[in-house]
PDBQT receptor file of N, H, CA, C and O in Angstrom, charges set to zero:
ATOM      1  N   UNK A   1    -196.391 138.105-203.284  1.00  0.00    +0.000 N 
ATOM      2  CA  UNK A   1    -197.022 137.263-202.319  1.00  0.00    +0.000 C 
ATOM      3  C   UNK A   1    -197.831 138.097-201.353  1.00  0.00    +0.000 C 
ATOM      4  O   UNK A   1    -197.486 139.236-201.041  1.00  0.00    +0.000 OA
ATOM      5  N   UNK A   2    -198.929 137.499-200.882  1.00  0.00    +0.000 N 
ATOM      6  H   UNK A   2    -199.209 136.573-201.136  1.00  0.00    +0.000 HD
ATOM      7  CA  UNK A   2    -199.756 138.197-199.920  1.00  0.00    +0.000 C 
ATOM      8  C   UNK A   2    -199.238 137.999-198.513  1.00  0.00    +0.000 C 
ATOM      9  O   UNK A   2    -198.208 137.365-198.282  1.00  0.00    +0.000 OA
ATOM     10  N   UNK A   3    -199.982 138.560-197.587  1.00  0.00    +0.000 N 
ATOM     11  H   UNK A   3    -200.818 139.076-197.775  1.00  0.00    +0.000 HD
ATOM     12  CA  UNK A   3    -199.581 138.399-196.195  1.00  0.00    +0.000 C 
ATOM     13  C   UNK A   3    -199.943 136.991-195.715  1.00  0.00    +0.000 C 
ATOM     14  O   UNK A   3    -200.769 136.309-196.321  1.00  0.00    +0.000 OA
ATOM     15  N   UNK A   4    -199.318 136.574-194.630  1.00  0.00    +0.000 N 
ATOM     16  H   UNK A   4    -198.647 137.128-194.138  1.00  0.00    +0.000 HD
ATOM     17  CA  UNK A   4    -199.591 135.253-194.073  1.00  0.00    +0.000 C 
ATOM     18  C   UNK A   4    -200.987 135.208-193.484  1.00  0.00    +0.000 C 
ATOM     19  O   UNK A   4    -201.430 136.175-192.864  1.00  0.00    +0.000 OA
ATOM     20  N   UNK A   5    -201.689 134.091-193.671  1.00  0.00    +0.000 N 
ATOM     21  H   UNK A   5    -201.329 133.306-194.174  1.00  0.00    +0.000 HD
ATOM     22  CA  UNK A   5    -203.031 133.998-193.100  1.00  0.00    +0.000 C 
ATOM     23  C   UNK A   5    -202.955 133.877-191.576  1.00  0.00    +0.000 C 
ATOM     24  O   UNK A   5    -201.973 133.367-191.038  1.00  0.00    +0.000 OA
ATOM     25  N   UNK A   6    -203.985 134.344-190.894  1.00  0.00    +0.000 N 
ATOM     26  H   UNK A   6    -204.783 134.758-191.332  1.00  0.00    +0.000 HD
ATOM     27  CA  UNK A   6    -204.072 134.191-189.447  1.00  0.00    +0.000 C 
ATOM     28  C   UNK A   6    -204.677 132.818-189.178  1.00  0.00    +0.000 C 
ATOM     29  O   UNK A   6    -205.891 132.638-189.264  1.00  0.00    +0.000 OA
ATOM     30  N   UNK A   7    -203.828 131.860-188.855  1.00  0.00    +0.000 N 
ATOM     31  H   UNK A   7    -202.841 132.007-188.785  1.00  0.00    +0.000 HD
ATOM     32  CA  UNK A   7    -204.275 130.478-188.690  1.00  0.00    +0.000 C 
ATOM     33  C   UNK A   7    -205.290 130.324-187.570  1.00  0.00    +0.000 C 
ATOM     34  O   UNK A   7    -206.141 129.436-187.627  1.00  0.00    +0.000 OA
ATOM     35  N   UNK A   8    -205.213 131.172-186.556  1.00  0.00    +0.000 N 
ATOM     36  H   UNK A   8    -204.522 131.893-186.510  1.00  0.00    +0.000 HD
ATOM     37  CA  UNK A   8    -206.145 131.087-185.432  1.00  0.00    +0.000 C 
ATOM     38  C   UNK A   8    -207.585 131.402-185.843  1.00  0.00    +0.000 C 
ATOM     39  O   UNK A   8    -208.528 131.000-185.161  1.00  0.00    +0.000 OA
ATOM     40  N   UNK A   9    -207.752 132.109-186.938  1.00  0.00    +0.000 N 
ATOM     41  H   UNK A   9    -206.986 132.435-187.492  1.00  0.00    +0.000 HD
ATOM     42  CA  UNK A   9    -209.093 132.506-187.362  1.00  0.00    +0.000 C 
ATOM     43  C   UNK A   9    -209.636 131.665-188.515  1.00  0.00    +0.000 C 
ATOM     44  O   UNK A   9    -210.739 131.918-189.001  1.00  0.00    +0.000 OA
ATOM     45  N   UNK A  10    -208.876 130.677-188.951  1.00  0.00    +0.000 N 
ATOM     46  H   UNK A  10    -207.980 130.472-188.557  1.00  0.00    +0.000 HD
ATOM     47  CA  UNK A  10    -209.307 129.838-190.067  1.00  0.00    +0.000 C 
ATOM     48  C   UNK A  10    -210.166 128.683-189.563  1.00  0.00    +0.000 C 
ATOM     49  O   UNK A  10    -209.954 128.157-188.470  1.00  0.00    +0.000 OA
ATOM     50  N   UNK A  11    -211.137 128.304-190.383  1.00  0.00    +0.000 N 
ATOM     51  H   UNK A  11    -211.310 128.731-191.270  1.00  0.00    +0.000 HD
ATOM     52  CA  UNK A  11    -211.970 127.155-190.057  1.00  0.00    +0.000 C 
ATOM     53  C   UNK A  11    -211.175 125.874-190.333  1.00  0.00    +0.000 C 
ATOM     54  O   UNK A  11    -210.174 125.903-191.048  1.00  0.00    +0.000 OA
ATOM     55  N   UNK A  12    -211.622 124.757-189.766  1.00  0.00    +0.000 N 
ATOM     56  H   UNK A  12    -212.436 124.734-189.184  1.00  0.00    +0.000 HD
ATOM     57  CA  UNK A  12    -210.943 123.495-190.064  1.00  0.00    +0.000 C 
ATOM     58  C   UNK A  12    -210.884 123.204-191.563  1.00  0.00    +0.000 C 
ATOM     59  O   UNK A  12    -209.883 122.675-192.047  1.00  0.00    +0.000 OA
ATOM     60  N   UNK A  13    -211.922 123.535-192.290  1.00  0.00    +0.000 N 
ATOM     61  H   UNK A  13    -212.735 123.965-191.897  1.00  0.00    +0.000 HD
ATOM     62  CA  UNK A  13    -211.930 123.321-193.738  1.00  0.00    +0.000 C 
ATOM     63  C   UNK A  13    -210.875 124.178-194.428  1.00  0.00    +0.000 C 
ATOM     64  O   UNK A  13    -210.193 123.716-195.343  1.00  0.00    +0.000 OA
ATOM     65  N   UNK A  14    -210.745 125.421-193.989  1.00  0.00    +0.000 N 
ATOM     66  H   UNK A  14    -211.300 125.795-193.246  1.00  0.00    +0.000 HD
ATOM     67  CA  UNK A  14    -209.738 126.309-194.564  1.00  0.00    +0.000 C 
ATOM     68  C   UNK A  14    -208.323 125.805-194.249  1.00  0.00    +0.000 C 
ATOM     69  O   UNK A  14    -207.432 125.868-195.095  1.00  0.00    +0.000 OA
ATOM     70  N   UNK A  15    -208.132 125.311-193.035  1.00  0.00    +0.000 N 
ATOM     71  H   UNK A  15    -208.856 125.260-192.347  1.00  0.00    +0.000 HD
ATOM     72  CA  UNK A  15    -206.827 124.772-192.647  1.00  0.00    +0.000 C 
ATOM     73  C   UNK A  15    -206.482 123.538-193.480  1.00  0.00    +0.000 C 
ATOM     74  O   UNK A  15    -205.338 123.376-193.905  1.00  0.00    +0.000 OA
ATOM     75  N   UNK A  16    -207.471 122.665-193.717  1.00  0.00    +0.000 N 
ATOM     76  H   UNK A  16    -208.400 122.796-193.373  1.00  0.00    +0.000 HD
ATOM     77  CA  UNK A  16    -207.229 121.484-194.548  1.00  0.00    +0.000 C 
ATOM     78  C   UNK A  16    -206.868 121.891-195.967  1.00  0.00    +0.000 C 
ATOM     79  O   UNK A  16    -205.965 121.312-196.570  1.00  0.00    +0.000 OA
ATOM     80  N   UNK A  17    -207.577 122.894-196.509  1.00  0.00    +0.000 N 
ATOM     81  H   UNK A  17    -208.311 123.364-196.019  1.00  0.00    +0.000 HD
ATOM     82  CA  UNK A  17    -207.283 123.368-197.865  1.00  0.00    +0.000 C 
ATOM     83  C   UNK A  17    -205.875 123.962-197.928  1.00  0.00    +0.000 C 
ATOM     84  O   UNK A  17    -205.142 123.726-198.889  1.00  0.00    +0.000 OA
ATOM     85  N   UNK A  18    -205.503 124.723-196.919  1.00  0.00    +0.000 N 
ATOM     86  H   UNK A  18    -206.098 124.914-196.139  1.00  0.00    +0.000 HD
ATOM     87  CA  UNK A  18    -204.167 125.310-196.867  1.00  0.00    +0.000 C 
ATOM     88  C   UNK A  18    -203.100 124.221-196.780  1.00  0.00    +0.000 C 
ATOM     89  O   UNK A  18    -202.062 124.312-197.436  1.00  0.00    +0.000 OA
ATOM     90  N   UNK A  19    -203.354 123.194-195.971  1.00  0.00    +0.000 N 
ATOM     91  H   UNK A  19    -204.197 123.120-195.438  1.00  0.00    +0.000 HD
ATOM     92  CA  UNK A  19    -202.410 122.084-195.854  1.00  0.00    +0.000 C 
ATOM     93  C   UNK A  19    -202.273 121.356-197.194  1.00  0.00    +0.000 C 
ATOM     94  O   UNK A  19    -201.166 120.975-197.576  1.00  0.00    +0.000 OA
ATOM     95  N   UNK A  20    -203.375 121.161-197.905  1.00  0.00    +0.000 N 
ATOM     96  H   UNK A  20    -204.274 121.470-197.595  1.00  0.00    +0.000 HD
ATOM     97  CA  UNK A  20    -203.323 120.504-199.214  1.00  0.00    +0.000 C 
ATOM     98  C   UNK A  20    -202.513 121.338-200.202  1.00  0.00    +0.000 C 
ATOM     99  O   UNK A  20    -201.728 120.789-200.975  1.00  0.00    +0.000 OA
ATOM    100  N   UNK A  21    -202.694 122.644-200.187  1.00  0.00    +0.000 N 
ATOM    101  H   UNK A  21    -203.332 123.090-199.559  1.00  0.00    +0.000 HD
ATOM    102  CA  UNK A  21    -201.904 123.521-201.062  1.00  0.00    +0.000 C 
ATOM    103  C   UNK A  21    -200.422 123.404-200.735  1.00  0.00    +0.000 C 
ATOM    104  O   UNK A  21    -199.586 123.352-201.637  1.00  0.00    +0.000 OA
ATOM    105  N   UNK A  22    -200.099 123.364-199.457  1.00  0.00    +0.000 N 
ATOM    106  H   UNK A  22    -200.779 123.406-198.724  1.00  0.00    +0.000 HD
ATOM    107  CA  UNK A  22    -198.704 123.255-199.037  1.00  0.00    +0.000 C 
ATOM    108  C   UNK A  22    -198.108 121.937-199.518  1.00  0.00    +0.000 C 
ATOM    109  O   UNK A  22    -196.975 121.910-199.998  1.00  0.00    +0.000 OA
ATOM    110  N   UNK A  23    -198.865 120.837-199.394  1.00  0.00    +0.000 N 
ATOM    111  H   UNK A  23    -199.786 120.859-199.005  1.00  0.00    +0.000 HD
ATOM    112  CA  UNK A  23    -198.374 119.543-199.862  1.00  0.00    +0.000 C 
ATOM    113  C   UNK A  23    -198.165 119.532-201.372  1.00  0.00    +0.000 C 
ATOM    114  O   UNK A  23    -197.197 118.948-201.859  1.00  0.00    +0.000 OA
ATOM    115  N   UNK A  24    -199.059 120.170-202.112  1.00  0.00    +0.000 N 
ATOM    116  H   UNK A  24    -199.845 120.645-201.717  1.00  0.00    +0.000 HD
ATOM    117  CA  UNK A  24    -198.906 120.253-203.565  1.00  0.00    +0.000 C 
ATOM    118  C   UNK A  24    -197.655 121.044-203.933  1.00  0.00    +0.000 C 
ATOM    119  O   UNK A  24    -196.922 120.665-204.847  1.00  0.00    +0.000 OA
ATOM    120  N   UNK A  25    -197.416 122.133-203.226  1.00  0.00    +0.000 N 
ATOM    121  H   UNK A  25    -198.012 122.441-202.484  1.00  0.00    +0.000 HD
ATOM    122  CA  UNK A  25    -196.214 122.932-203.498  1.00  0.00    +0.000 C 
ATOM    123  C   UNK A  25    -194.946 122.160-203.166  1.00  0.00    +0.000 C 
ATOM    124  O   UNK A  25    -193.971 122.214-203.916  1.00  0.00    +0.000 OA
ATOM    125  N   UNK A  26    -194.953 121.439-202.046  1.00  0.00    +0.000 N 
ATOM    126  H   UNK A  26    -195.745 121.394-201.437  1.00  0.00    +0.000 HD
ATOM    127  CA  UNK A  26    -193.787 120.640-201.678  1.00  0.00    +0.000 C 
ATOM    128  C   UNK A  26    -193.516 119.561-202.733  1.00  0.00    +0.000 C 
ATOM    129  O   UNK A  26    -192.361 119.269-203.045  1.00  0.00    +0.000 OA
ATOM    130  N   UNK A  27    -194.575 118.976-203.273  1.00  0.00    +0.000 N 
ATOM    131  H   UNK A  27    -195.513 119.213-203.019  1.00  0.00    +0.000 HD
ATOM    132  CA  UNK A  27    -194.414 117.974-204.314  1.00  0.00    +0.000 C 
ATOM    133  C   UNK A  27    -193.797 118.588-205.572  1.00  0.00    +0.000 C 
ATOM    134  O   UNK A  27    -192.926 117.985-206.198  1.00  0.00    +0.000 OA
ATOM    135  N   UNK A  28    -194.251 119.782-205.935  1.00  0.00    +0.000 N 
ATOM    136  H   UNK A  28    -194.959 120.271-205.427  1.00  0.00    +0.000 HD
ATOM    137  CA  UNK A  28    -193.688 120.467-207.102  1.00  0.00    +0.000 C 
ATOM    138  C   UNK A  28    -192.220 120.814-206.878  1.00  0.00    +0.000 C 
ATOM    139  O   UNK A  28    -191.400 120.668-207.785  1.00  0.00    +0.000 OA
ATOM    140  N   UNK A  29    -191.891 121.266-205.687  1.00  0.00    +0.000 N 
ATOM    141  H   UNK A  29    -192.556 121.384-204.950  1.00  0.00    +0.000 HD
ATOM    142  CA  UNK A  29    -190.504 121.598-205.362  1.00  0.00    +0.000 C 
ATOM    143  C   UNK A  29    -189.633 120.358-205.460  1.00  0.00    +0.000 C 
ATOM    144  O   UNK A  29    -188.529 120.416-206.002  1.00  0.00    +0.000 OA
ATOM    145  N   UNK A  30    -190.120 119.233-204.938  1.00  0.00    +0.000 N 
ATOM    146  H   UNK A  30    -191.016 119.186-204.498  1.00  0.00    +0.000 HD
ATOM    147  CA  UNK A  30    -189.367 117.985-205.006  1.00  0.00    +0.000 C 
ATOM    148  C   UNK A  30    -189.151 117.572-206.457  1.00  0.00    +0.000 C 
ATOM    149  O   UNK A  30    -188.050 117.169-206.832  1.00  0.00    +0.000 OA
ATOM    150  N   UNK A  31    -190.193 117.671-207.272  1.00  0.00    +0.000 N 
ATOM    151  H   UNK A  31    -191.088 117.999-206.968  1.00  0.00    +0.000 HD
ATOM    152  CA  UNK A  31    -190.089 117.321-208.686  1.00  0.00    +0.000 C 
ATOM    153  C   UNK A  31    -189.079 118.208-209.401  1.00  0.00    +0.000 C 
ATOM    154  O   UNK A  31    -188.284 117.722-210.205  1.00  0.00    +0.000 OA
ATOM    155  N   UNK A  32    -189.106 119.497-209.114  1.00  0.00    +0.000 N 
ATOM    156  H   UNK A  32    -189.753 119.892-208.461  1.00  0.00    +0.000 HD
ATOM    157  CA  UNK A  32    -188.161 120.433-209.732  1.00  0.00    +0.000 C 
ATOM    158  C   UNK A  32    -186.736 120.108-209.306  1.00  0.00    +0.000 C 
ATOM    159  O   UNK A  32    -185.814 120.197-210.117  1.00  0.00    +0.000 OA
ATOM    160  N   UNK A  33    -186.544 119.733-208.051  1.00  0.00    +0.000 N 
ATOM    161  H   UNK A  33    -187.293 119.660-207.392  1.00  0.00    +0.000 HD
ATOM    162  CA  UNK A  33    -185.221 119.363-207.569  1.00  0.00    +0.000 C 
ATOM    163  C   UNK A  33    -184.693 118.131-208.275  1.00  0.00    +0.000 C 
ATOM    164  O   UNK A  33    -183.512 118.063-208.617  1.00  0.00    +0.000 OA
ATOM    165  N   UNK A  34    -185.573 117.149-208.496  1.00  0.00    +0.000 N 
ATOM    166  H   UNK A  34    -186.532 117.205-208.218  1.00  0.00    +0.000 HD
ATOM    167  CA  UNK A  34    -185.162 115.945-209.211  1.00  0.00    +0.000 C 
ATOM    168  C   UNK A  34    -184.764 116.279-210.642  1.00  0.00    +0.000 C 
ATOM    169  O   UNK A  34    -183.766 115.761-211.143  1.00  0.00    +0.000 OA
ATOM    170  N   UNK A  35    -185.534 117.139-211.307  1.00  0.00    +0.000 N 
ATOM    171  H   UNK A  35    -186.345 117.560-210.900  1.00  0.00    +0.000 HD
ATOM    172  CA  UNK A  35    -185.203 117.537-212.680  1.00  0.00    +0.000 C 
ATOM    173  C   UNK A  35    -183.865 118.272-212.714  1.00  0.00    +0.000 C 
ATOM    174  O   UNK A  35    -183.048 118.048-213.607  1.00  0.00    +0.000 OA
ATOM    175  N   UNK A  36    -183.651 119.142-211.746  1.00  0.00    +0.000 N 
ATOM    176  H   UNK A  36    -184.315 119.324-211.020  1.00  0.00    +0.000 HD
ATOM    177  CA  UNK A  36    -182.391 119.888-211.669  1.00  0.00    +0.000 C 
ATOM    178  C   UNK A  36    -181.218 118.927-211.527  1.00  0.00    +0.000 C 
ATOM    179  O   UNK A  36    -180.203 119.088-212.205  1.00  0.00    +0.000 OA
ATOM    180  N   UNK A  37    -181.341 117.929-210.654  1.00  0.00    +0.000 N 
ATOM    181  H   UNK A  37    -182.165 117.798-210.103  1.00  0.00    +0.000 HD
ATOM    182  CA  UNK A  37    -180.267 116.959-210.464  1.00  0.00    +0.000 C 
ATOM    183  C   UNK A  37    -180.005 116.167-211.744  1.00  0.00    +0.000 C 
ATOM    184  O   UNK A  37    -178.854 115.870-212.064  1.00  0.00    +0.000 OA
ATOM    185  N   UNK A  38    -181.073 115.820-212.483  1.00  0.00    +0.000 N 
ATOM    186  H   UNK A  38    -182.008 116.061-212.224  1.00  0.00    +0.000 HD
ATOM    187  CA  UNK A  38    -180.879 115.097-213.746  1.00  0.00    +0.000 C 
ATOM    188  C   UNK A  38    -180.143 115.968-214.752  1.00  0.00    +0.000 C 
ATOM    189  O   UNK A  38    -179.240 115.485-215.435  1.00  0.00    +0.000 OA
ATOM    190  N   UNK A  39    -180.512 117.252-214.860  1.00  0.00    +0.000 N 
ATOM    191  H   UNK A  39    -181.246 117.644-214.305  1.00  0.00    +0.000 HD
ATOM    192  CA  UNK A  39    -179.822 118.166-215.767  1.00  0.00    +0.000 C 
ATOM    193  C   UNK A  39    -178.367 118.332-215.368  1.00  0.00    +0.000 C 
ATOM    194  O   UNK A  39    -177.481 118.327-216.222  1.00  0.00    +0.000 OA
ATOM    195  N   UNK A  40    -178.117 118.478-214.076  1.00  0.00    +0.000 N 
ATOM    196  H   UNK A  40    -178.836 118.482-213.382  1.00  0.00    +0.000 HD
ATOM    197  CA  UNK A  40    -176.740 118.642-213.613  1.00  0.00    +0.000 C 
ATOM    198  C   UNK A  40    -175.911 117.404-213.941  1.00  0.00    +0.000 C 
ATOM    199  O   UNK A  40    -174.768 117.523-214.383  1.00  0.00    +0.000 OA
ATOM    200  N   UNK A  41    -176.476 116.221-213.729  1.00  0.00    +0.000 N 
ATOM    201  H   UNK A  41    -177.404 116.125-213.369  1.00  0.00    +0.000 HD
ATOM    202  CA  UNK A  41    -175.772 114.977-214.041  1.00  0.00    +0.000 C 
ATOM    203  C   UNK A  41    -175.490 114.895-215.538  1.00  0.00    +0.000 C 
ATOM    204  O   UNK A  41    -174.381 114.548-215.944  1.00  0.00    +0.000 OA
ATOM    205  N   UNK A  42    -176.477 115.210-216.346  1.00  0.00    +0.000 N 
ATOM    206  H   UNK A  42    -177.377 115.493-216.016  1.00  0.00    +0.000 HD
ATOM    207  CA  UNK A  42    -176.279 115.197-217.796  1.00  0.00    +0.000 C 
ATOM    208  C   UNK A  42    -175.164 116.148-218.190  1.00  0.00    +0.000 C 
ATOM    209  O   UNK A  42    -174.266 115.785-218.950  1.00  0.00    +0.000 OA
ATOM    210  N   UNK A  43    -175.223 117.361-217.674  1.00  0.00    +0.000 N 
ATOM    211  H   UNK A  43    -175.952 117.657-217.057  1.00  0.00    +0.000 HD
ATOM    212  CA  UNK A  43    -174.203 118.366-218.010  1.00  0.00    +0.000 C 
ATOM    213  C   UNK A  43    -172.817 117.916-217.594  1.00  0.00    +0.000 C 
ATOM    214  O   UNK A  43    -171.857 118.100-218.343  1.00  0.00    +0.000 OA
ATOM    215  N   UNK A  44    -172.698 117.333-216.422  1.00  0.00    +0.000 N 
ATOM    216  H   UNK A  44    -173.477 117.183-215.814  1.00  0.00    +0.000 HD
ATOM    217  CA  UNK A  44    -171.394 116.855-215.962  1.00  0.00    +0.000 C 
ATOM    218  C   UNK A  44    -170.847 115.767-216.886  1.00  0.00    +0.000 C 
ATOM    219  O   UNK A  44    -169.636 115.675-217.085  1.00  0.00    +0.000 OA
ATOM    220  N   UNK A  45    -171.716 114.961-217.441  1.00  0.00    +0.000 N 
ATOM    221  H   UNK A  45    -172.700 115.036-217.279  1.00  0.00    +0.000 HD
ATOM    222  CA  UNK A  45    -171.283 113.837-218.269  1.00  0.00    +0.000 C 
ATOM    223  C   UNK A  45    -171.083 114.220-219.739  1.00  0.00    +0.000 C 
ATOM    224  O   UNK A  45    -170.316 113.562-220.442  1.00  0.00    +0.000 OA
ATOM    225  N   UNK A  46    -171.762 115.275-220.218  1.00  0.00    +0.000 N 
ATOM    226  H   UNK A  46    -172.386 115.809-219.647  1.00  0.00    +0.000 HD
ATOM    227  CA  UNK A  46    -171.774 115.532-221.655  1.00  0.00    +0.000 C 
ATOM    228  C   UNK A  46    -171.276 116.916-222.099  1.00  0.00    +0.000 C 
ATOM    229  O   UNK A  46    -170.964 117.111-223.274  1.00  0.00    +0.000 OA
ATOM    230  N   UNK A  47    -171.202 117.840-221.200  1.00  0.00    +0.000 N 
ATOM    231  H   UNK A  47    -171.456 117.682-220.246  1.00  0.00    +0.000 HD
ATOM    232  CA  UNK A  47    -170.835 119.193-221.609  1.00  0.00    +0.000 C 
ATOM    233  C   UNK A  47    -169.410 119.487-221.178  1.00  0.00    +0.000 C 
ATOM    234  O   UNK A  47    -169.045 119.315-220.015  1.00  0.00    +0.000 OA
ATOM    235  N   UNK A  48    -168.621 119.929-222.128  1.00  0.00    +0.000 N 
ATOM    236  H   UNK A  48    -168.917 120.069-223.073  1.00  0.00    +0.000 HD
ATOM    237  CA  UNK A  48    -167.237 120.308-221.822  1.00  0.00    +0.000 C 
ATOM    238  C   UNK A  48    -167.145 121.806-221.661  1.00  0.00    +0.000 C 
ATOM    239  O   UNK A  48    -167.704 122.565-222.453  1.00  0.00    +0.000 OA
ATOM    240  N   UNK A  49    -166.449 122.220-220.651  1.00  0.00    +0.000 N 
ATOM    241  H   UNK A  49    -165.995 121.604-220.008  1.00  0.00    +0.000 HD
ATOM    242  CA  UNK A  49    -166.228 123.639-220.435  1.00  0.00    +0.000 C 
ATOM    243  C   UNK A  49    -164.858 123.990-221.003  1.00  0.00    +0.000 C 
ATOM    244  O   UNK A  49    -163.865 123.333-220.691  1.00  0.00    +0.000 OA
ATOM    245  N   UNK A  50    -164.807 125.050-221.855  1.00  0.00    +0.000 N 
ATOM    246  H   UNK A  50    -165.614 125.584-222.108  1.00  0.00    +0.000 HD
ATOM    247  CA  UNK A  50    -163.516 125.397-222.456  1.00  0.00    +0.000 C 
ATOM    248  C   UNK A  50    -162.680 126.249-221.547  1.00  0.00    +0.000 C 
ATOM    249  O   UNK A  50    -161.564 126.626-221.907  1.00  0.00    +0.000 OA
TER     250      UNK A  50
């Protein structure tokens, strides 16, 4: 990962683009969390541990 951007020096357009990227990442994280919960539920219901 790179260094954090200096928000004070970003243009409004750059800030909007950064905010959109952040929202896209949050959406991906949420989707991954939902998939993880589905896998965990499946495993709890179908996989036996010896």
